[in-house]
Each structure stands twice: as C-alpha cells, then as structure tokens.
C-alpha positions as CSV (number, residue, x, y, z in Angstrom):
1,M,-26.6,7.8,50.4
2,Q,-26.4,5.2,47.6
3,L,-24.1,2.3,48.5
4,T,-22.8,0.1,45.7
5,L,-20.7,-2.9,46.6
6,Y,-19.4,-6.2,45.3
7,M,-18.5,-9.4,47.2
8,L,-15.3,-11.1,46.0
9,R,-15.0,-14.8,45.4
10,Q,-13.9,-16.9,48.3
11,T,-11.4,-18.7,45.9
12,L,-9.2,-15.5,45.6
13,P,-5.9,-15.7,47.4
14,E,-5.9,-13.9,50.8
15,D,-3.9,-10.9,49.6
16,E,-5.7,-10.4,46.3
17,W,-8.6,-8.1,45.6
18,G,-9.4,-8.7,42.0
19,L,-8.2,-5.3,40.8
20,R,-7.1,-4.5,37.3
21,E,-3.8,-2.9,36.3
22,T,-5.6,0.5,36.3
23,I,-5.5,0.4,40.1
24,T,-1.9,1.9,39.6
25,E,-3.6,5.1,38.5
26,F,-5.3,5.4,42.0
27,T,-3.8,6.9,45.1
28,E,-4.2,5.1,48.5
29,V,-5.5,7.5,51.1
30,P,-5.4,6.8,54.9
31,T,-8.8,6.4,56.6
32,R,-10.1,6.9,60.1
33,P,-11.2,3.7,61.9
34,I,-14.5,2.3,60.6
35,G,-15.7,0.2,63.6
36,Q,-13.6,-2.9,63.7
37,L,-13.3,-3.2,59.9
38,D,-10.1,-3.7,58.0
39,A,-10.4,-1.1,55.3
40,R,-8.3,0.6,52.5
41,L,-9.3,3.5,50.4
42,F,-8.2,4.3,46.8
43,L,-9.0,7.6,44.9
44,R,-8.6,8.7,41.3
45,Q,-9.5,11.7,39.1
46,S,-9.1,11.2,35.4
47,R,-7.4,13.7,33.1
48,G,-10.5,14.1,31.0
49,N,-11.4,13.1,27.5
50,P,-13.6,14.8,24.9
51,P,-17.1,13.4,24.6
52,R,-17.7,11.1,21.6
53,W,-20.3,13.5,20.1
54,L,-18.0,16.5,20.1
55,R,-16.6,15.8,16.7
56,E,-20.1,16.2,15.1
57,L,-20.6,19.5,16.9
58,L,-17.2,20.9,15.9
59,A,-18.3,20.7,12.3
60,V,-20.9,23.5,12.9
61,V,-19.0,25.6,15.5
62,D,-18.0,29.1,14.3
63,D,-16.0,30.4,17.3
64,E,-12.3,30.8,17.2
65,D,-12.1,31.0,21.0
66,F,-14.1,27.8,21.5
67,E,-12.5,25.6,24.1
68,P,-13.1,21.8,23.5
69,L,-15.2,20.1,26.1
70,V,-13.9,17.2,28.3
71,N,-15.5,14.6,30.5
72,V,-13.8,14.3,33.8
73,H,-14.5,11.1,35.9
74,C,-13.8,10.6,39.5
75,A,-13.5,7.2,41.1
76,A,-13.0,5.6,44.5
77,L,-12.7,2.1,45.9
78,L,-13.1,1.1,49.5
79,L,-11.7,-2.4,50.2
80,V,-13.2,-4.0,53.3
81,R,-12.9,-7.4,55.1
82,H,-15.7,-8.6,57.4
83,R,-16.7,-12.0,58.7
84,G,-14.5,-13.9,56.4
85,H,-15.7,-12.0,53.3
86,K,-14.0,-9.3,51.1
87,F,-16.1,-6.5,49.8
88,V,-15.3,-3.7,47.3
89,I,-17.4,-0.6,47.7
90,V,-17.3,1.5,44.5
91,F,-17.9,5.2,43.9
92,G,-18.1,7.0,40.5
93,T,-16.3,5.0,37.8
94,G,-14.5,2.9,40.4
95,R,-16.2,-0.3,39.2
96,F,-14.1,-0.3,36.0
97,A,-11.0,-1.0,38.1
98,L,-12.5,-4.2,39.4
99,D,-12.1,-7.5,37.4
100,P,-15.6,-9.0,36.9
101,G,-14.0,-12.5,37.1
102,A,-13.1,-11.8,40.7
103,V,-16.7,-10.9,41.7
104,Q,-19.0,-13.4,43.4
105,P,-21.7,-14.1,40.8
106,G,-25.3,-13.3,41.9
107,F,-24.3,-11.8,45.3
108,G,-26.5,-8.8,45.1
109,L,-29.4,-10.8,43.6
110,K,-29.3,-13.3,46.5
111,V,-29.4,-10.4,49.0
112,A,-32.3,-8.7,47.1
113,V,-34.6,-11.8,47.0
114,N,-34.0,-12.4,50.7
115,A,-34.7,-8.7,51.5
116,V,-37.7,-7.9,49.2
117,A,-41.1,-9.6,49.6
118,A,-42.6,-10.8,46.3
119,D,-45.3,-8.2,46.6
120,R,-42.8,-5.3,46.9
121,V,-41.0,-5.6,43.6
122,I,-40.2,-2.5,41.5
123,S,-38.3,-3.9,38.5
124,A,-36.6,-6.9,37.1
125,D,-34.0,-7.5,34.4
126,T,-34.2,-10.8,32.7
127,R,-32.3,-12.6,30.0
128,E,-34.0,-15.4,28.0
129,L,-31.9,-18.7,28.1
130,G,-33.5,-20.2,25.0
131,G,-35.0,-18.7,21.9
132,R,-33.4,-15.4,20.8
133,G,-31.8,-14.6,24.1
134,K,-34.2,-11.7,24.6
135,S,-33.2,-9.2,27.3
136,Q,-36.0,-7.4,29.1
137,R,-36.1,-4.7,31.7
138,T,-39.5,-4.1,33.2
139,V,-40.2,-1.3,35.7
140,M,-43.3,-0.5,37.7
141,P,-43.9,3.1,39.1
142,T,-44.6,1.7,42.6
143,A,-43.7,-1.5,44.4
144,G,-46.1,-4.4,43.6
145,P,-46.4,-8.1,43.0
146,L,-43.7,-9.8,41.0
147,N,-46.2,-11.5,38.7
148,E,-47.5,-8.0,37.5
149,L,-44.1,-7.5,35.8
150,G,-45.1,-10.0,33.2
151,I,-41.9,-11.9,33.2
152,E,-41.6,-15.7,33.0
153,P,-38.7,-16.7,35.2
154,T,-39.0,-20.4,34.3
155,R,-37.7,-19.4,30.8
156,A,-35.2,-16.7,31.7
157,W,-32.3,-15.9,34.0
158,L,-33.3,-13.2,36.5
159,R,-30.2,-10.9,36.3
160,Q,-31.4,-8.1,38.6
161,L,-34.2,-7.5,41.0
162,A,-35.1,-4.2,42.6
163,G,-37.7,-3.4,45.2
164,R,-38.6,-2.0,48.6
165,P,-37.2,-4.0,51.5
166,A,-38.0,-3.6,55.2
167,I,-37.3,0.0,56.2
168,D,-34.6,-1.0,58.7
169,F,-32.5,-2.5,55.8
170,A,-32.8,0.1,53.1
171,N,-35.2,2.5,51.4
172,A,-34.7,0.7,48.1
173,I,-32.5,-2.1,46.8
174,A,-31.3,-3.4,43.5
175,G,-29.3,-6.7,43.3
176,A,-27.4,-8.4,40.5
177,D,-23.8,-9.4,40.8
178,S,-23.5,-6.0,42.6
179,L,-25.7,-4.8,45.4
180,K,-27.1,-1.2,45.4
181,L,-28.7,0.2,48.4
182,N,-30.5,3.5,48.9
183,L,-29.8,4.4,52.5
184,P,-31.2,7.7,53.9
185,R,-29.3,9.1,56.9
186,F,-26.5,6.6,56.5
187,T,-22.8,7.3,56.9
188,L,-19.8,5.0,56.4
189,A,-19.3,5.2,60.2
190,N,-22.2,2.6,60.3
191,L,-20.8,0.4,57.6
192,E,-19.9,-2.5,59.9
193,D,-23.5,-2.9,61.1
194,K,-24.8,-2.6,57.5
195,L,-22.4,-5.3,56.4
196,D,-23.7,-7.6,59.1
197,Q,-27.2,-7.2,57.8
198,I,-26.0,-7.8,54.2
199,I,-24.1,-11.0,55.1
200,D,-27.1,-12.3,57.0
201,K,-29.3,-11.8,54.0
202,Y,-26.8,-13.4,51.7
203,E,-26.5,-16.5,53.8
204,S,-30.2,-16.9,54.2
205,S,-32.4,-19.4,52.3
206,A,-35.7,-17.6,53.1
207,Y,-36.0,-16.7,49.4
208,K,-37.0,-20.2,48.5
209,A,-40.5,-19.5,49.8
210,E,-41.3,-16.9,47.2
211,Y,-38.5,-17.1,44.6
212,E,-37.9,-20.8,44.3
213,F,-37.3,-20.3,40.5
214,I,-33.9,-18.8,41.3
215,D,-32.6,-22.3,41.8
216,Y,-33.9,-23.6,38.4
217,F,-30.8,-22.2,36.7
218,T,-27.4,-22.3,38.4
219,R,-24.4,-20.6,37.0
220,V,-21.6,-23.0,36.2
221,E,-18.5,-21.8,38.1
222,D,-16.0,-24.7,37.9
223,K,-13.6,-24.3,35.0
224,P,-13.3,-27.9,33.9
225,T,-17.0,-28.1,33.2
226,Q,-16.9,-24.8,31.4
227,D,-14.1,-26.0,29.3
228,R,-15.9,-29.2,28.3
229,L,-19.0,-27.3,27.4
230,R,-17.1,-24.8,25.4
231,A,-15.3,-27.6,23.5
232,Q,-18.6,-29.1,22.6
233,L,-20.1,-25.8,21.5
234,T,-16.9,-25.1,19.4
235,K,-17.5,-28.3,17.5
236,M,-21.0,-27.2,16.8
237,L,-19.9,-23.8,15.5
238,L,-17.1,-25.2,13.3
239,A,-19.7,-27.7,11.8
240,G,-22.0,-24.7,11.0
241,T,-24.7,-26.0,13.3
242,A,-28.1,-24.4,13.1
243,D,-28.7,-25.0,16.9
244,V,-27.3,-21.6,18.0
245,A,-28.5,-18.0,18.0
246,F,-26.6,-14.8,18.6
247,A,-27.6,-11.8,20.8
248,S,-25.9,-8.9,22.5
249,P,-25.1,-9.6,26.1
250,D,-26.2,-6.0,27.0
251,I,-29.5,-4.2,26.8
252,E,-28.6,-1.4,24.3
253,E,-30.6,1.4,22.8
254,P,-31.6,0.1,19.3
255,L,-30.7,3.3,17.6
256,E,-27.1,3.3,19.0
257,V,-26.0,0.2,17.0
258,D,-25.9,0.5,13.2
259,H,-24.0,-2.6,12.5
260,Y,-21.7,-5.3,13.9
261,I,-18.3,-6.6,12.8
262,L,-16.6,-9.9,13.6
263,R,-12.9,-9.5,14.0
264,H,-10.1,-12.1,14.2
265,G,-6.7,-10.6,14.5
266,R,-6.4,-8.3,11.4
267,R,-9.2,-10.0,9.5
268,R,-12.7,-8.7,9.8
269,S,-16.1,-9.7,8.4
270,D,-18.5,-7.7,6.3
271,E,-20.8,-5.3,8.2
272,L,-23.7,-7.2,9.8
273,P,-26.8,-5.1,10.4
274,E,-28.1,-7.9,12.7
275,L,-26.6,-10.9,14.3
276,L,-28.6,-13.4,12.2
277,P,-27.3,-17.0,12.8
278,D,-26.7,-17.8,9.1
279,E,-24.8,-14.5,8.5
280,V,-22.7,-14.9,11.7
281,L,-21.8,-18.5,10.8
282,A,-20.9,-17.4,7.3
283,G,-18.6,-14.7,8.7
284,L,-16.9,-17.2,11.0
285,S,-16.2,-19.5,8.1
286,G,-13.8,-16.8,6.7
287,F,-11.5,-17.0,9.7
288,K,-8.8,-19.6,10.3
289,T,-9.3,-20.5,13.9
290,K,-10.0,-23.6,15.9
291,D,-11.4,-21.6,18.8
292,P,-13.8,-19.0,17.4
293,L,-15.5,-18.5,20.8
294,Q,-12.4,-17.1,22.3
295,D,-10.5,-15.8,19.2
296,V,-13.2,-13.9,17.5
297,R,-14.5,-10.6,18.9
298,V,-17.8,-8.9,18.1
299,E,-17.7,-5.1,17.8
300,A,-20.8,-2.8,17.6
301,Y,-20.7,0.5,15.7
302,D,-23.0,3.4,15.3
303,A,-23.8,5.1,12.0
304,S,-20.8,7.5,12.4
305,G,-18.4,4.5,12.7
306,N,-17.8,5.0,16.4
307,R,-17.7,1.8,18.5
308,V,-20.6,1.3,20.9
309,G,-20.3,-0.6,24.2
310,Q,-17.6,-3.0,25.1
311,N,-15.5,-5.3,22.8
312,Y,-16.7,-8.8,23.6
313,R,-15.5,-12.2,22.7
314,L,-17.9,-14.2,20.5
315,I,-18.9,-16.5,23.4
316,S,-20.7,-13.6,25.1
317,F,-23.1,-13.4,22.1
318,V,-23.9,-17.0,21.7
319,V,-27.3,-18.4,22.9
320,A,-27.3,-22.2,22.9
321,E,-28.5,-25.4,24.7
322,I,-26.3,-28.4,25.3
323,E,-26.8,-31.8,26.8
324,H,-23.6,-33.1,28.5
325,D,-23.1,-36.0,30.9
326,G,-26.9,-36.4,31.4
327,H,-27.4,-32.8,32.3
328,R,-28.9,-29.8,30.4
329,Y,-26.9,-26.6,30.1
330,A,-27.7,-23.2,28.6
331,L,-25.3,-20.5,27.5
332,S,-26.4,-16.8,27.4
333,A,-24.5,-13.5,27.8
334,G,-21.3,-15.5,28.2
335,H,-22.5,-17.5,31.2
336,W,-23.2,-21.2,31.4
337,F,-26.2,-22.4,33.4
338,L,-27.0,-25.8,34.7
339,V,-30.7,-26.6,34.5
340,D,-32.1,-28.0,37.7
341,Q,-32.9,-31.7,37.1
342,G,-36.1,-31.6,39.2
343,F,-37.4,-28.7,37.2
344,A,-36.4,-30.4,33.9
345,A,-38.2,-33.6,35.0
346,T,-41.3,-31.5,35.8
347,V,-41.3,-29.9,32.3
348,D,-40.7,-33.3,30.6
349,R,-43.7,-34.8,32.4
350,A,-45.9,-31.9,31.5
351,I,-44.9,-32.2,27.8
352,G,-45.6,-35.9,27.9
353,T,-49.3,-35.2,28.7
354,I,-49.8,-33.3,25.4
355,D,-51.6,-35.4,22.8
356,D,-49.2,-36.6,20.0
357,L,-51.1,-37.1,16.8
358,T,-48.1,-38.3,14.7
359,D,-49.5,-41.8,14.2
360,Q,-53.0,-40.5,13.6
361,L,-52.1,-37.8,11.0
362,L,-49.2,-39.6,9.3
363,L,-47.9,-36.4,7.8
364,S,-45.9,-36.8,4.6
365,P,-42.1,-36.7,4.9
366,W,-40.5,-33.3,4.4
367,K,-38.0,-33.8,1.6
368,A,-35.5,-31.0,1.7
369,G,-34.9,-31.1,-2.0
370,A,-38.5,-31.2,-3.0
371,Y,-39.8,-28.7,-0.4
372,P,-37.0,-26.1,0.3
373,G,-39.4,-24.0,2.4
374,E,-42.4,-24.3,4.6
375,G,-44.7,-22.7,1.9
376,A,-43.9,-25.5,-0.6
377,Y,-44.5,-28.2,2.0
378,N,-47.7,-26.7,3.1
379,T,-49.0,-26.4,-0.4
380,H,-48.1,-30.1,-1.1
381,L,-49.9,-31.2,2.1
382,A,-53.0,-29.2,1.3
383,T,-53.2,-30.7,-2.2
384,E,-52.5,-34.2,-1.0
385,R,-55.0,-34.2,1.9
386,N,-57.6,-31.8,0.5
387,W,-57.0,-29.4,3.4
388,R,-57.5,-25.7,3.3
389,L,-54.2,-23.8,2.8
390,L,-54.2,-20.7,5.0
391,D,-50.4,-20.1,5.0
392,K,-49.7,-16.4,4.4
393,K,-53.5,-15.7,4.3
394,N,-53.4,-13.4,7.3
395,F,-56.4,-11.9,9.0
396,Q,-56.6,-8.1,9.3
397,L,-57.7,-7.1,12.8
398,P,-60.6,-4.6,12.7
399,A,-59.5,-1.0,13.4
400,S,-55.9,-2.1,13.6
401,Y,-52.7,-2.3,11.5
402,Q,-52.0,-5.8,12.8
403,K,-52.4,-8.9,10.7
404,I,-52.7,-12.3,12.4
405,E,-51.6,-15.7,11.1
406,I,-54.6,-18.0,11.5
407,C,-52.7,-21.2,10.9
408,D,-51.0,-22.9,8.0
409,L,-53.5,-25.7,7.3
410,L,-57.1,-26.4,8.3
411,T,-58.7,-29.9,8.3
412,A,-62.4,-30.9,8.1
413,Q,-61.9,-32.3,11.7
414,K,-61.5,-28.7,13.0
415,Q,-57.7,-29.1,13.4
416,L,-55.6,-26.0,13.0
417,L,-52.1,-27.0,11.9
418,C,-49.2,-24.7,12.6
419,V,-46.1,-26.0,10.7
420,K,-42.4,-25.3,11.3
421,R,-39.1,-27.0,10.8
422,M,-37.2,-27.5,14.1
423,T,-34.1,-25.5,13.3
424,R,-33.7,-23.3,16.4
425,S,-35.5,-22.8,19.7
426,S,-36.5,-19.2,18.7
427,T,-38.4,-20.4,15.6
428,L,-40.4,-22.8,17.6
429,S,-41.2,-20.1,20.2
430,H,-42.7,-18.0,17.4
431,L,-44.7,-21.0,16.2
432,F,-46.2,-21.6,19.7
433,M,-47.1,-18.0,20.1
434,Q,-48.8,-17.9,16.6
435,G,-51.1,-20.7,17.6
436,Q,-51.9,-19.2,21.0
437,V,-52.9,-15.8,19.5
438,S,-55.0,-17.5,16.9
439,A,-56.8,-19.6,19.5
440,Q,-57.5,-16.7,21.7
441,L,-59.1,-14.7,18.9
442,L,-61.1,-17.8,17.9
443,T,-62.6,-18.4,21.3
444,A,-63.1,-14.7,22.0
445,N,-65.2,-14.6,18.8
446,L,-63.5,-11.5,17.6
447,E,-65.5,-9.7,14.9
448,G,-65.0,-11.5,11.7
449,Y,-62.3,-13.9,12.9
450,R,-64.5,-16.9,13.6
451,E,-66.5,-16.3,10.4
452,R,-63.3,-16.2,8.4
453,I,-62.3,-19.6,9.6
454,M,-65.8,-21.0,9.2
455,Q,-65.8,-20.0,5.5
456,D,-62.8,-22.2,4.9
457,L,-64.1,-25.0,7.1
458,Q,-67.4,-25.1,5.2
459,L,-65.5,-25.4,1.9
460,L,-64.3,-28.7,3.3
461,D,-67.6,-29.7,5.0
462,P,-70.7,-27.6,4.0
463,A,-72.6,-28.8,7.0
464,A,-70.0,-27.9,9.5
465,T,-70.9,-25.7,12.5
466,F,-68.5,-24.0,15.0
467,G,-69.8,-26.2,17.9
468,T,-67.8,-25.5,21.1
469,S,-64.2,-24.6,21.7
470,S,-63.5,-28.1,22.8
471,D,-64.3,-29.4,19.3
472,W,-61.2,-27.6,18.0
473,T,-57.6,-28.8,18.1
474,L,-54.5,-26.7,17.6
475,V,-51.8,-29.0,16.2
476,Y,-48.1,-28.0,16.3
477,A,-46.7,-29.9,13.4
478,I,-42.9,-29.9,13.7
479,A,-40.5,-31.2,11.1
480,T,-37.3,-32.9,12.4
481,P,-34.9,-35.6,11.3
482,K,-34.6,-36.7,15.0
483,P,-36.3,-40.0,15.6
484,G,-38.8,-40.7,18.4
485,A,-41.5,-38.7,20.0
486,L,-41.4,-34.9,19.9
487,A,-41.7,-34.9,23.7
488,T,-38.1,-36.2,23.9
489,S,-36.5,-34.5,20.9
490,L,-37.6,-30.8,21.4
491,Y,-35.1,-28.3,22.7
492,F,-35.5,-27.9,26.4
493,F,-36.6,-24.2,26.4
494,S,-38.9,-25.0,23.5
495,K,-40.6,-27.5,25.8
496,V,-40.9,-24.8,28.5
497,A,-42.5,-22.5,26.0
498,L,-44.8,-25.2,24.7
499,Y,-45.8,-26.1,28.3
500,H,-46.9,-22.5,29.1
501,V,-48.8,-22.1,25.8
502,S,-50.6,-25.4,26.3
503,Q,-51.7,-24.3,29.7
504,Q,-53.2,-21.1,28.1
505,L,-54.9,-23.0,25.3
506,R,-56.4,-25.5,27.7
507,S,-57.8,-22.7,29.8
508,L,-59.6,-21.5,26.7
509,G,-61.1,-24.9,26.2
510,I,-59.2,-25.7,23.0
511,R,-57.3,-29.0,22.7
512,V,-53.6,-28.8,21.9
513,A,-51.6,-31.5,20.2
514,V,-48.3,-32.0,18.5
515,A,-47.3,-34.1,15.4
516,R,-43.9,-35.0,14.1
517,I,-43.1,-34.5,10.5
518,P,-40.2,-36.8,9.4
519,M,-37.5,-35.0,7.5
520,Q,-35.5,-36.6,4.8
C-alpha cells in the first residue's frame, strides 16, 4: 500500500482542517474504529471531463457513433488526530481539496532525512536559491550515497528526498511537504502504530549528523517578516531592478510550454517565449499596479493555446536575494528562506581568502556609454594593455560539437581573465563555470588546448613556456558600481558558487583570483 499524508500546521484552530470549499463535493462516510484514533473519512467521485487532447483527435475521427471520452477521478480524505497533531491522508485526487497554506512545510522531508541514511538515497529534487532558480530532479536506479546524485545542497533548497529506510519503517519513502510511504502488507488498521513511528522521526534531530545542510536555509513562516521582505522586493521590481530572475516554480516538460503571458485583470502582456528578466520587467511596466507580486499572474500555454499547469501569482516565479535587518534572505518558487548566519559567515571567510588583484591590475573603469557591452570593453582593455583578446575565439573540442570559451583576455604573466558585469547572480555563475572548464582542460593537457593558449602567450612573450599549473592564474574580473572589495559586494549565492569553483581550481594547482572593475 502507498500511504500519502500531510501534517497540518499547529497554528490552525482546533476545529479547522485546512480544507478548500471543494470539500462540499465530498460525502462523509462513517468508519470502523482505527485503534484509538479520532478519524473522519470523506469520499468523492467526479462527474468526468473530456481529456485536453480530445479536441485534436476529434478533427480526424470519422465515426458518427463515436462517444467522447471522459476522465473520471476519485478522491478520498482521511482526517486523523494523534499525539497533538492533525494529519490528512489523501487518496486519488484528494490532495486538491487541501489548502497548501494549511500544510506544515517540510514535514515529509524532515521524516525522510531522519529515516534514510545518507548512503541509501534514491532521488532528490532541488531548487536553486540563486542564479536562474534551476530545478533539478536526479534519480538513481538503486539506493546509494547522496553525493553520487551530483547535487550541491549548499546552493539549493532540497525540496524532496527519496530513499530506502530501515525495513521496519517502510520499503521506500519520499518526503517533501507531504510524506509518501511504500508499505507492503500494511492496512489502515495499523495506522496508529505507523503514525507513532512517523511522529518520532519528525521530532528527531538525528538528521543533523548526515544532513546538516538542511538547516542552512529555513523557510520564513511568520507573516510580518514575509510582508517586509515582499515590500522591499516590490520596490525593486517597480524600479526595474536587474537583481532578479524569473523561473517556473514547477519542473515542467520543456515541450509542454510554448509561451507565457502576464495578466493583470483584463490586461495582458505580449506572449513571452521565455521568462527573461528584461522582457518580464518590460511587461510589468505596462500594468498599473503598486503590488505586481500579488496582482500579476503568470500563465503558461502550449502551442495549441491550452493552459499548462497552475495559474500562479508573479511572486511564485521570482528568484531574488535580499538583505534585511542584518540577515540574508532568498526567494524561490514563492517561498522565502532565511540563510543561516553561521553558514553565511563560513562562506564569507572562504571568499576572503581568495586573492584580490584589483590594486595590482588597476583595470580601466567600465564607462557604460563608451562600452555598452563586454566585447567593447574587452577590446579596449586588450588594446590599452597589449593583452591578447580571446573573447569569442572559442576552442573546438576534438571529435566533439562543443566549443569552449578559453577566457576573455590573456596577459604575459599567464593570467586568464574572465570578464563580466555584475548584473545578476546567474550571469556570474556562468562566468565562474567558464573559468573552471577552461582551467580543467588546460591542466589536463587536452589535445590542442594548451598549444592554442601557448600560441597566444608567445605572441606576448616569445620566450614563454608553459611551466607548471601553479604558474597560471585564473582571474575573475567583475564590473560593479558597488564600492569596496568584491568579497563583500558579491551576491551571496554567487559567493557560494565562487567558493566551490575556487576549491576545484586549487585542486588542479591553478591559482584563482578576483579583480574589481569600477563601473561609471
């Protein structure tokens, strides 16, 4: 039997179960005693609706007696009280009758990390808190170590974890806000004992030994803090800030979504093939609203004009970082997260150890009017300093379609400069990865790669030799109008990304450094 259940928030009034108005479509059915549990059961069978794809098929059907197809959905809810907690066990489509706002966030995940050893993980669903808000679901065919999933939980919110717990608990478990258990030879007559096990796991702190990163990001639940953060973010959006990105809160099949539309009342934006920040902000500027996060909705459509997925408010699509009252917060998939101060301090200390070559290189100011793009600035710098310009001169990997960006500028001192304006966290993540890939190929002595770089180096210094990896320095040159050292002005999740990349580069023997480009 598969058991799917939710725990309700303790803040709900005693007689409330967080049910939507659709519960009126259900019929309450008397139950036999289930141990000492206080339980109520509700059932519903839908009338049936034609599937969305039927319209396309009808265009080619040549049968006068053809009877249209309908999808019929059954649903059930079992409401249970036990040990001071309220649980809703759902069957079929019953979950749609439950208000997500009434659910205890992370209940199932907390049970899962306390029940599954870190070497018995099957899958993980993560949501990046910085960058582009990337969602990722990774699955292994058999249970194995968490690190083999290739996720980086110090940069992402772990939304769901699945694995193989001890056999006396379940055959398999998946935990997010909900908890799903695969229970062979289980009947609801044993529900009371199973709930005891679940509550014990939920209240345990044993997870800290192997899943300490769970506490790096805590969902913000108190409404006053949420309101203050939302007000600050609203000001950023109305000002047309570049410090935000937009991403769907759900993991959707790419082919399902053809375009998005922003809607405010009867007004709507143009069709947006992608949720690019500049295009979304331009669409918002056409609406008269002081609260776009709540007033504007984002709708996804397929190529036939049918709506895909749910109708979300704009706030569910925003990816942003905010500093407020001395704390760091992140917004992703409609949820605010507080970054643990101890974790943040660790990241700040690590970034502080990276060499800062700002005063040594004294890079020319980036004048927005004179250098509208990175290409123009790189060309100026190459001419001014007599450096080799490698921007857009990519290297074709042997026997592959891939082309690799070597760097933007090369100096006679064996410095590989990767240049980027600090507009969004996602652009910096791309910059850091570009440098890491180039350094890996350089140290691995990939066929032709080192020779390609040496050709340019010897145009600067004919006597130059490769030497050793430690003779080379990868410099991330970042343009920003913010004063002070880059270690203090970078976006927080950019710091996390840079920290991981710097560790990889140091393991290769290559020096890593940063340099600030003043923007005017």
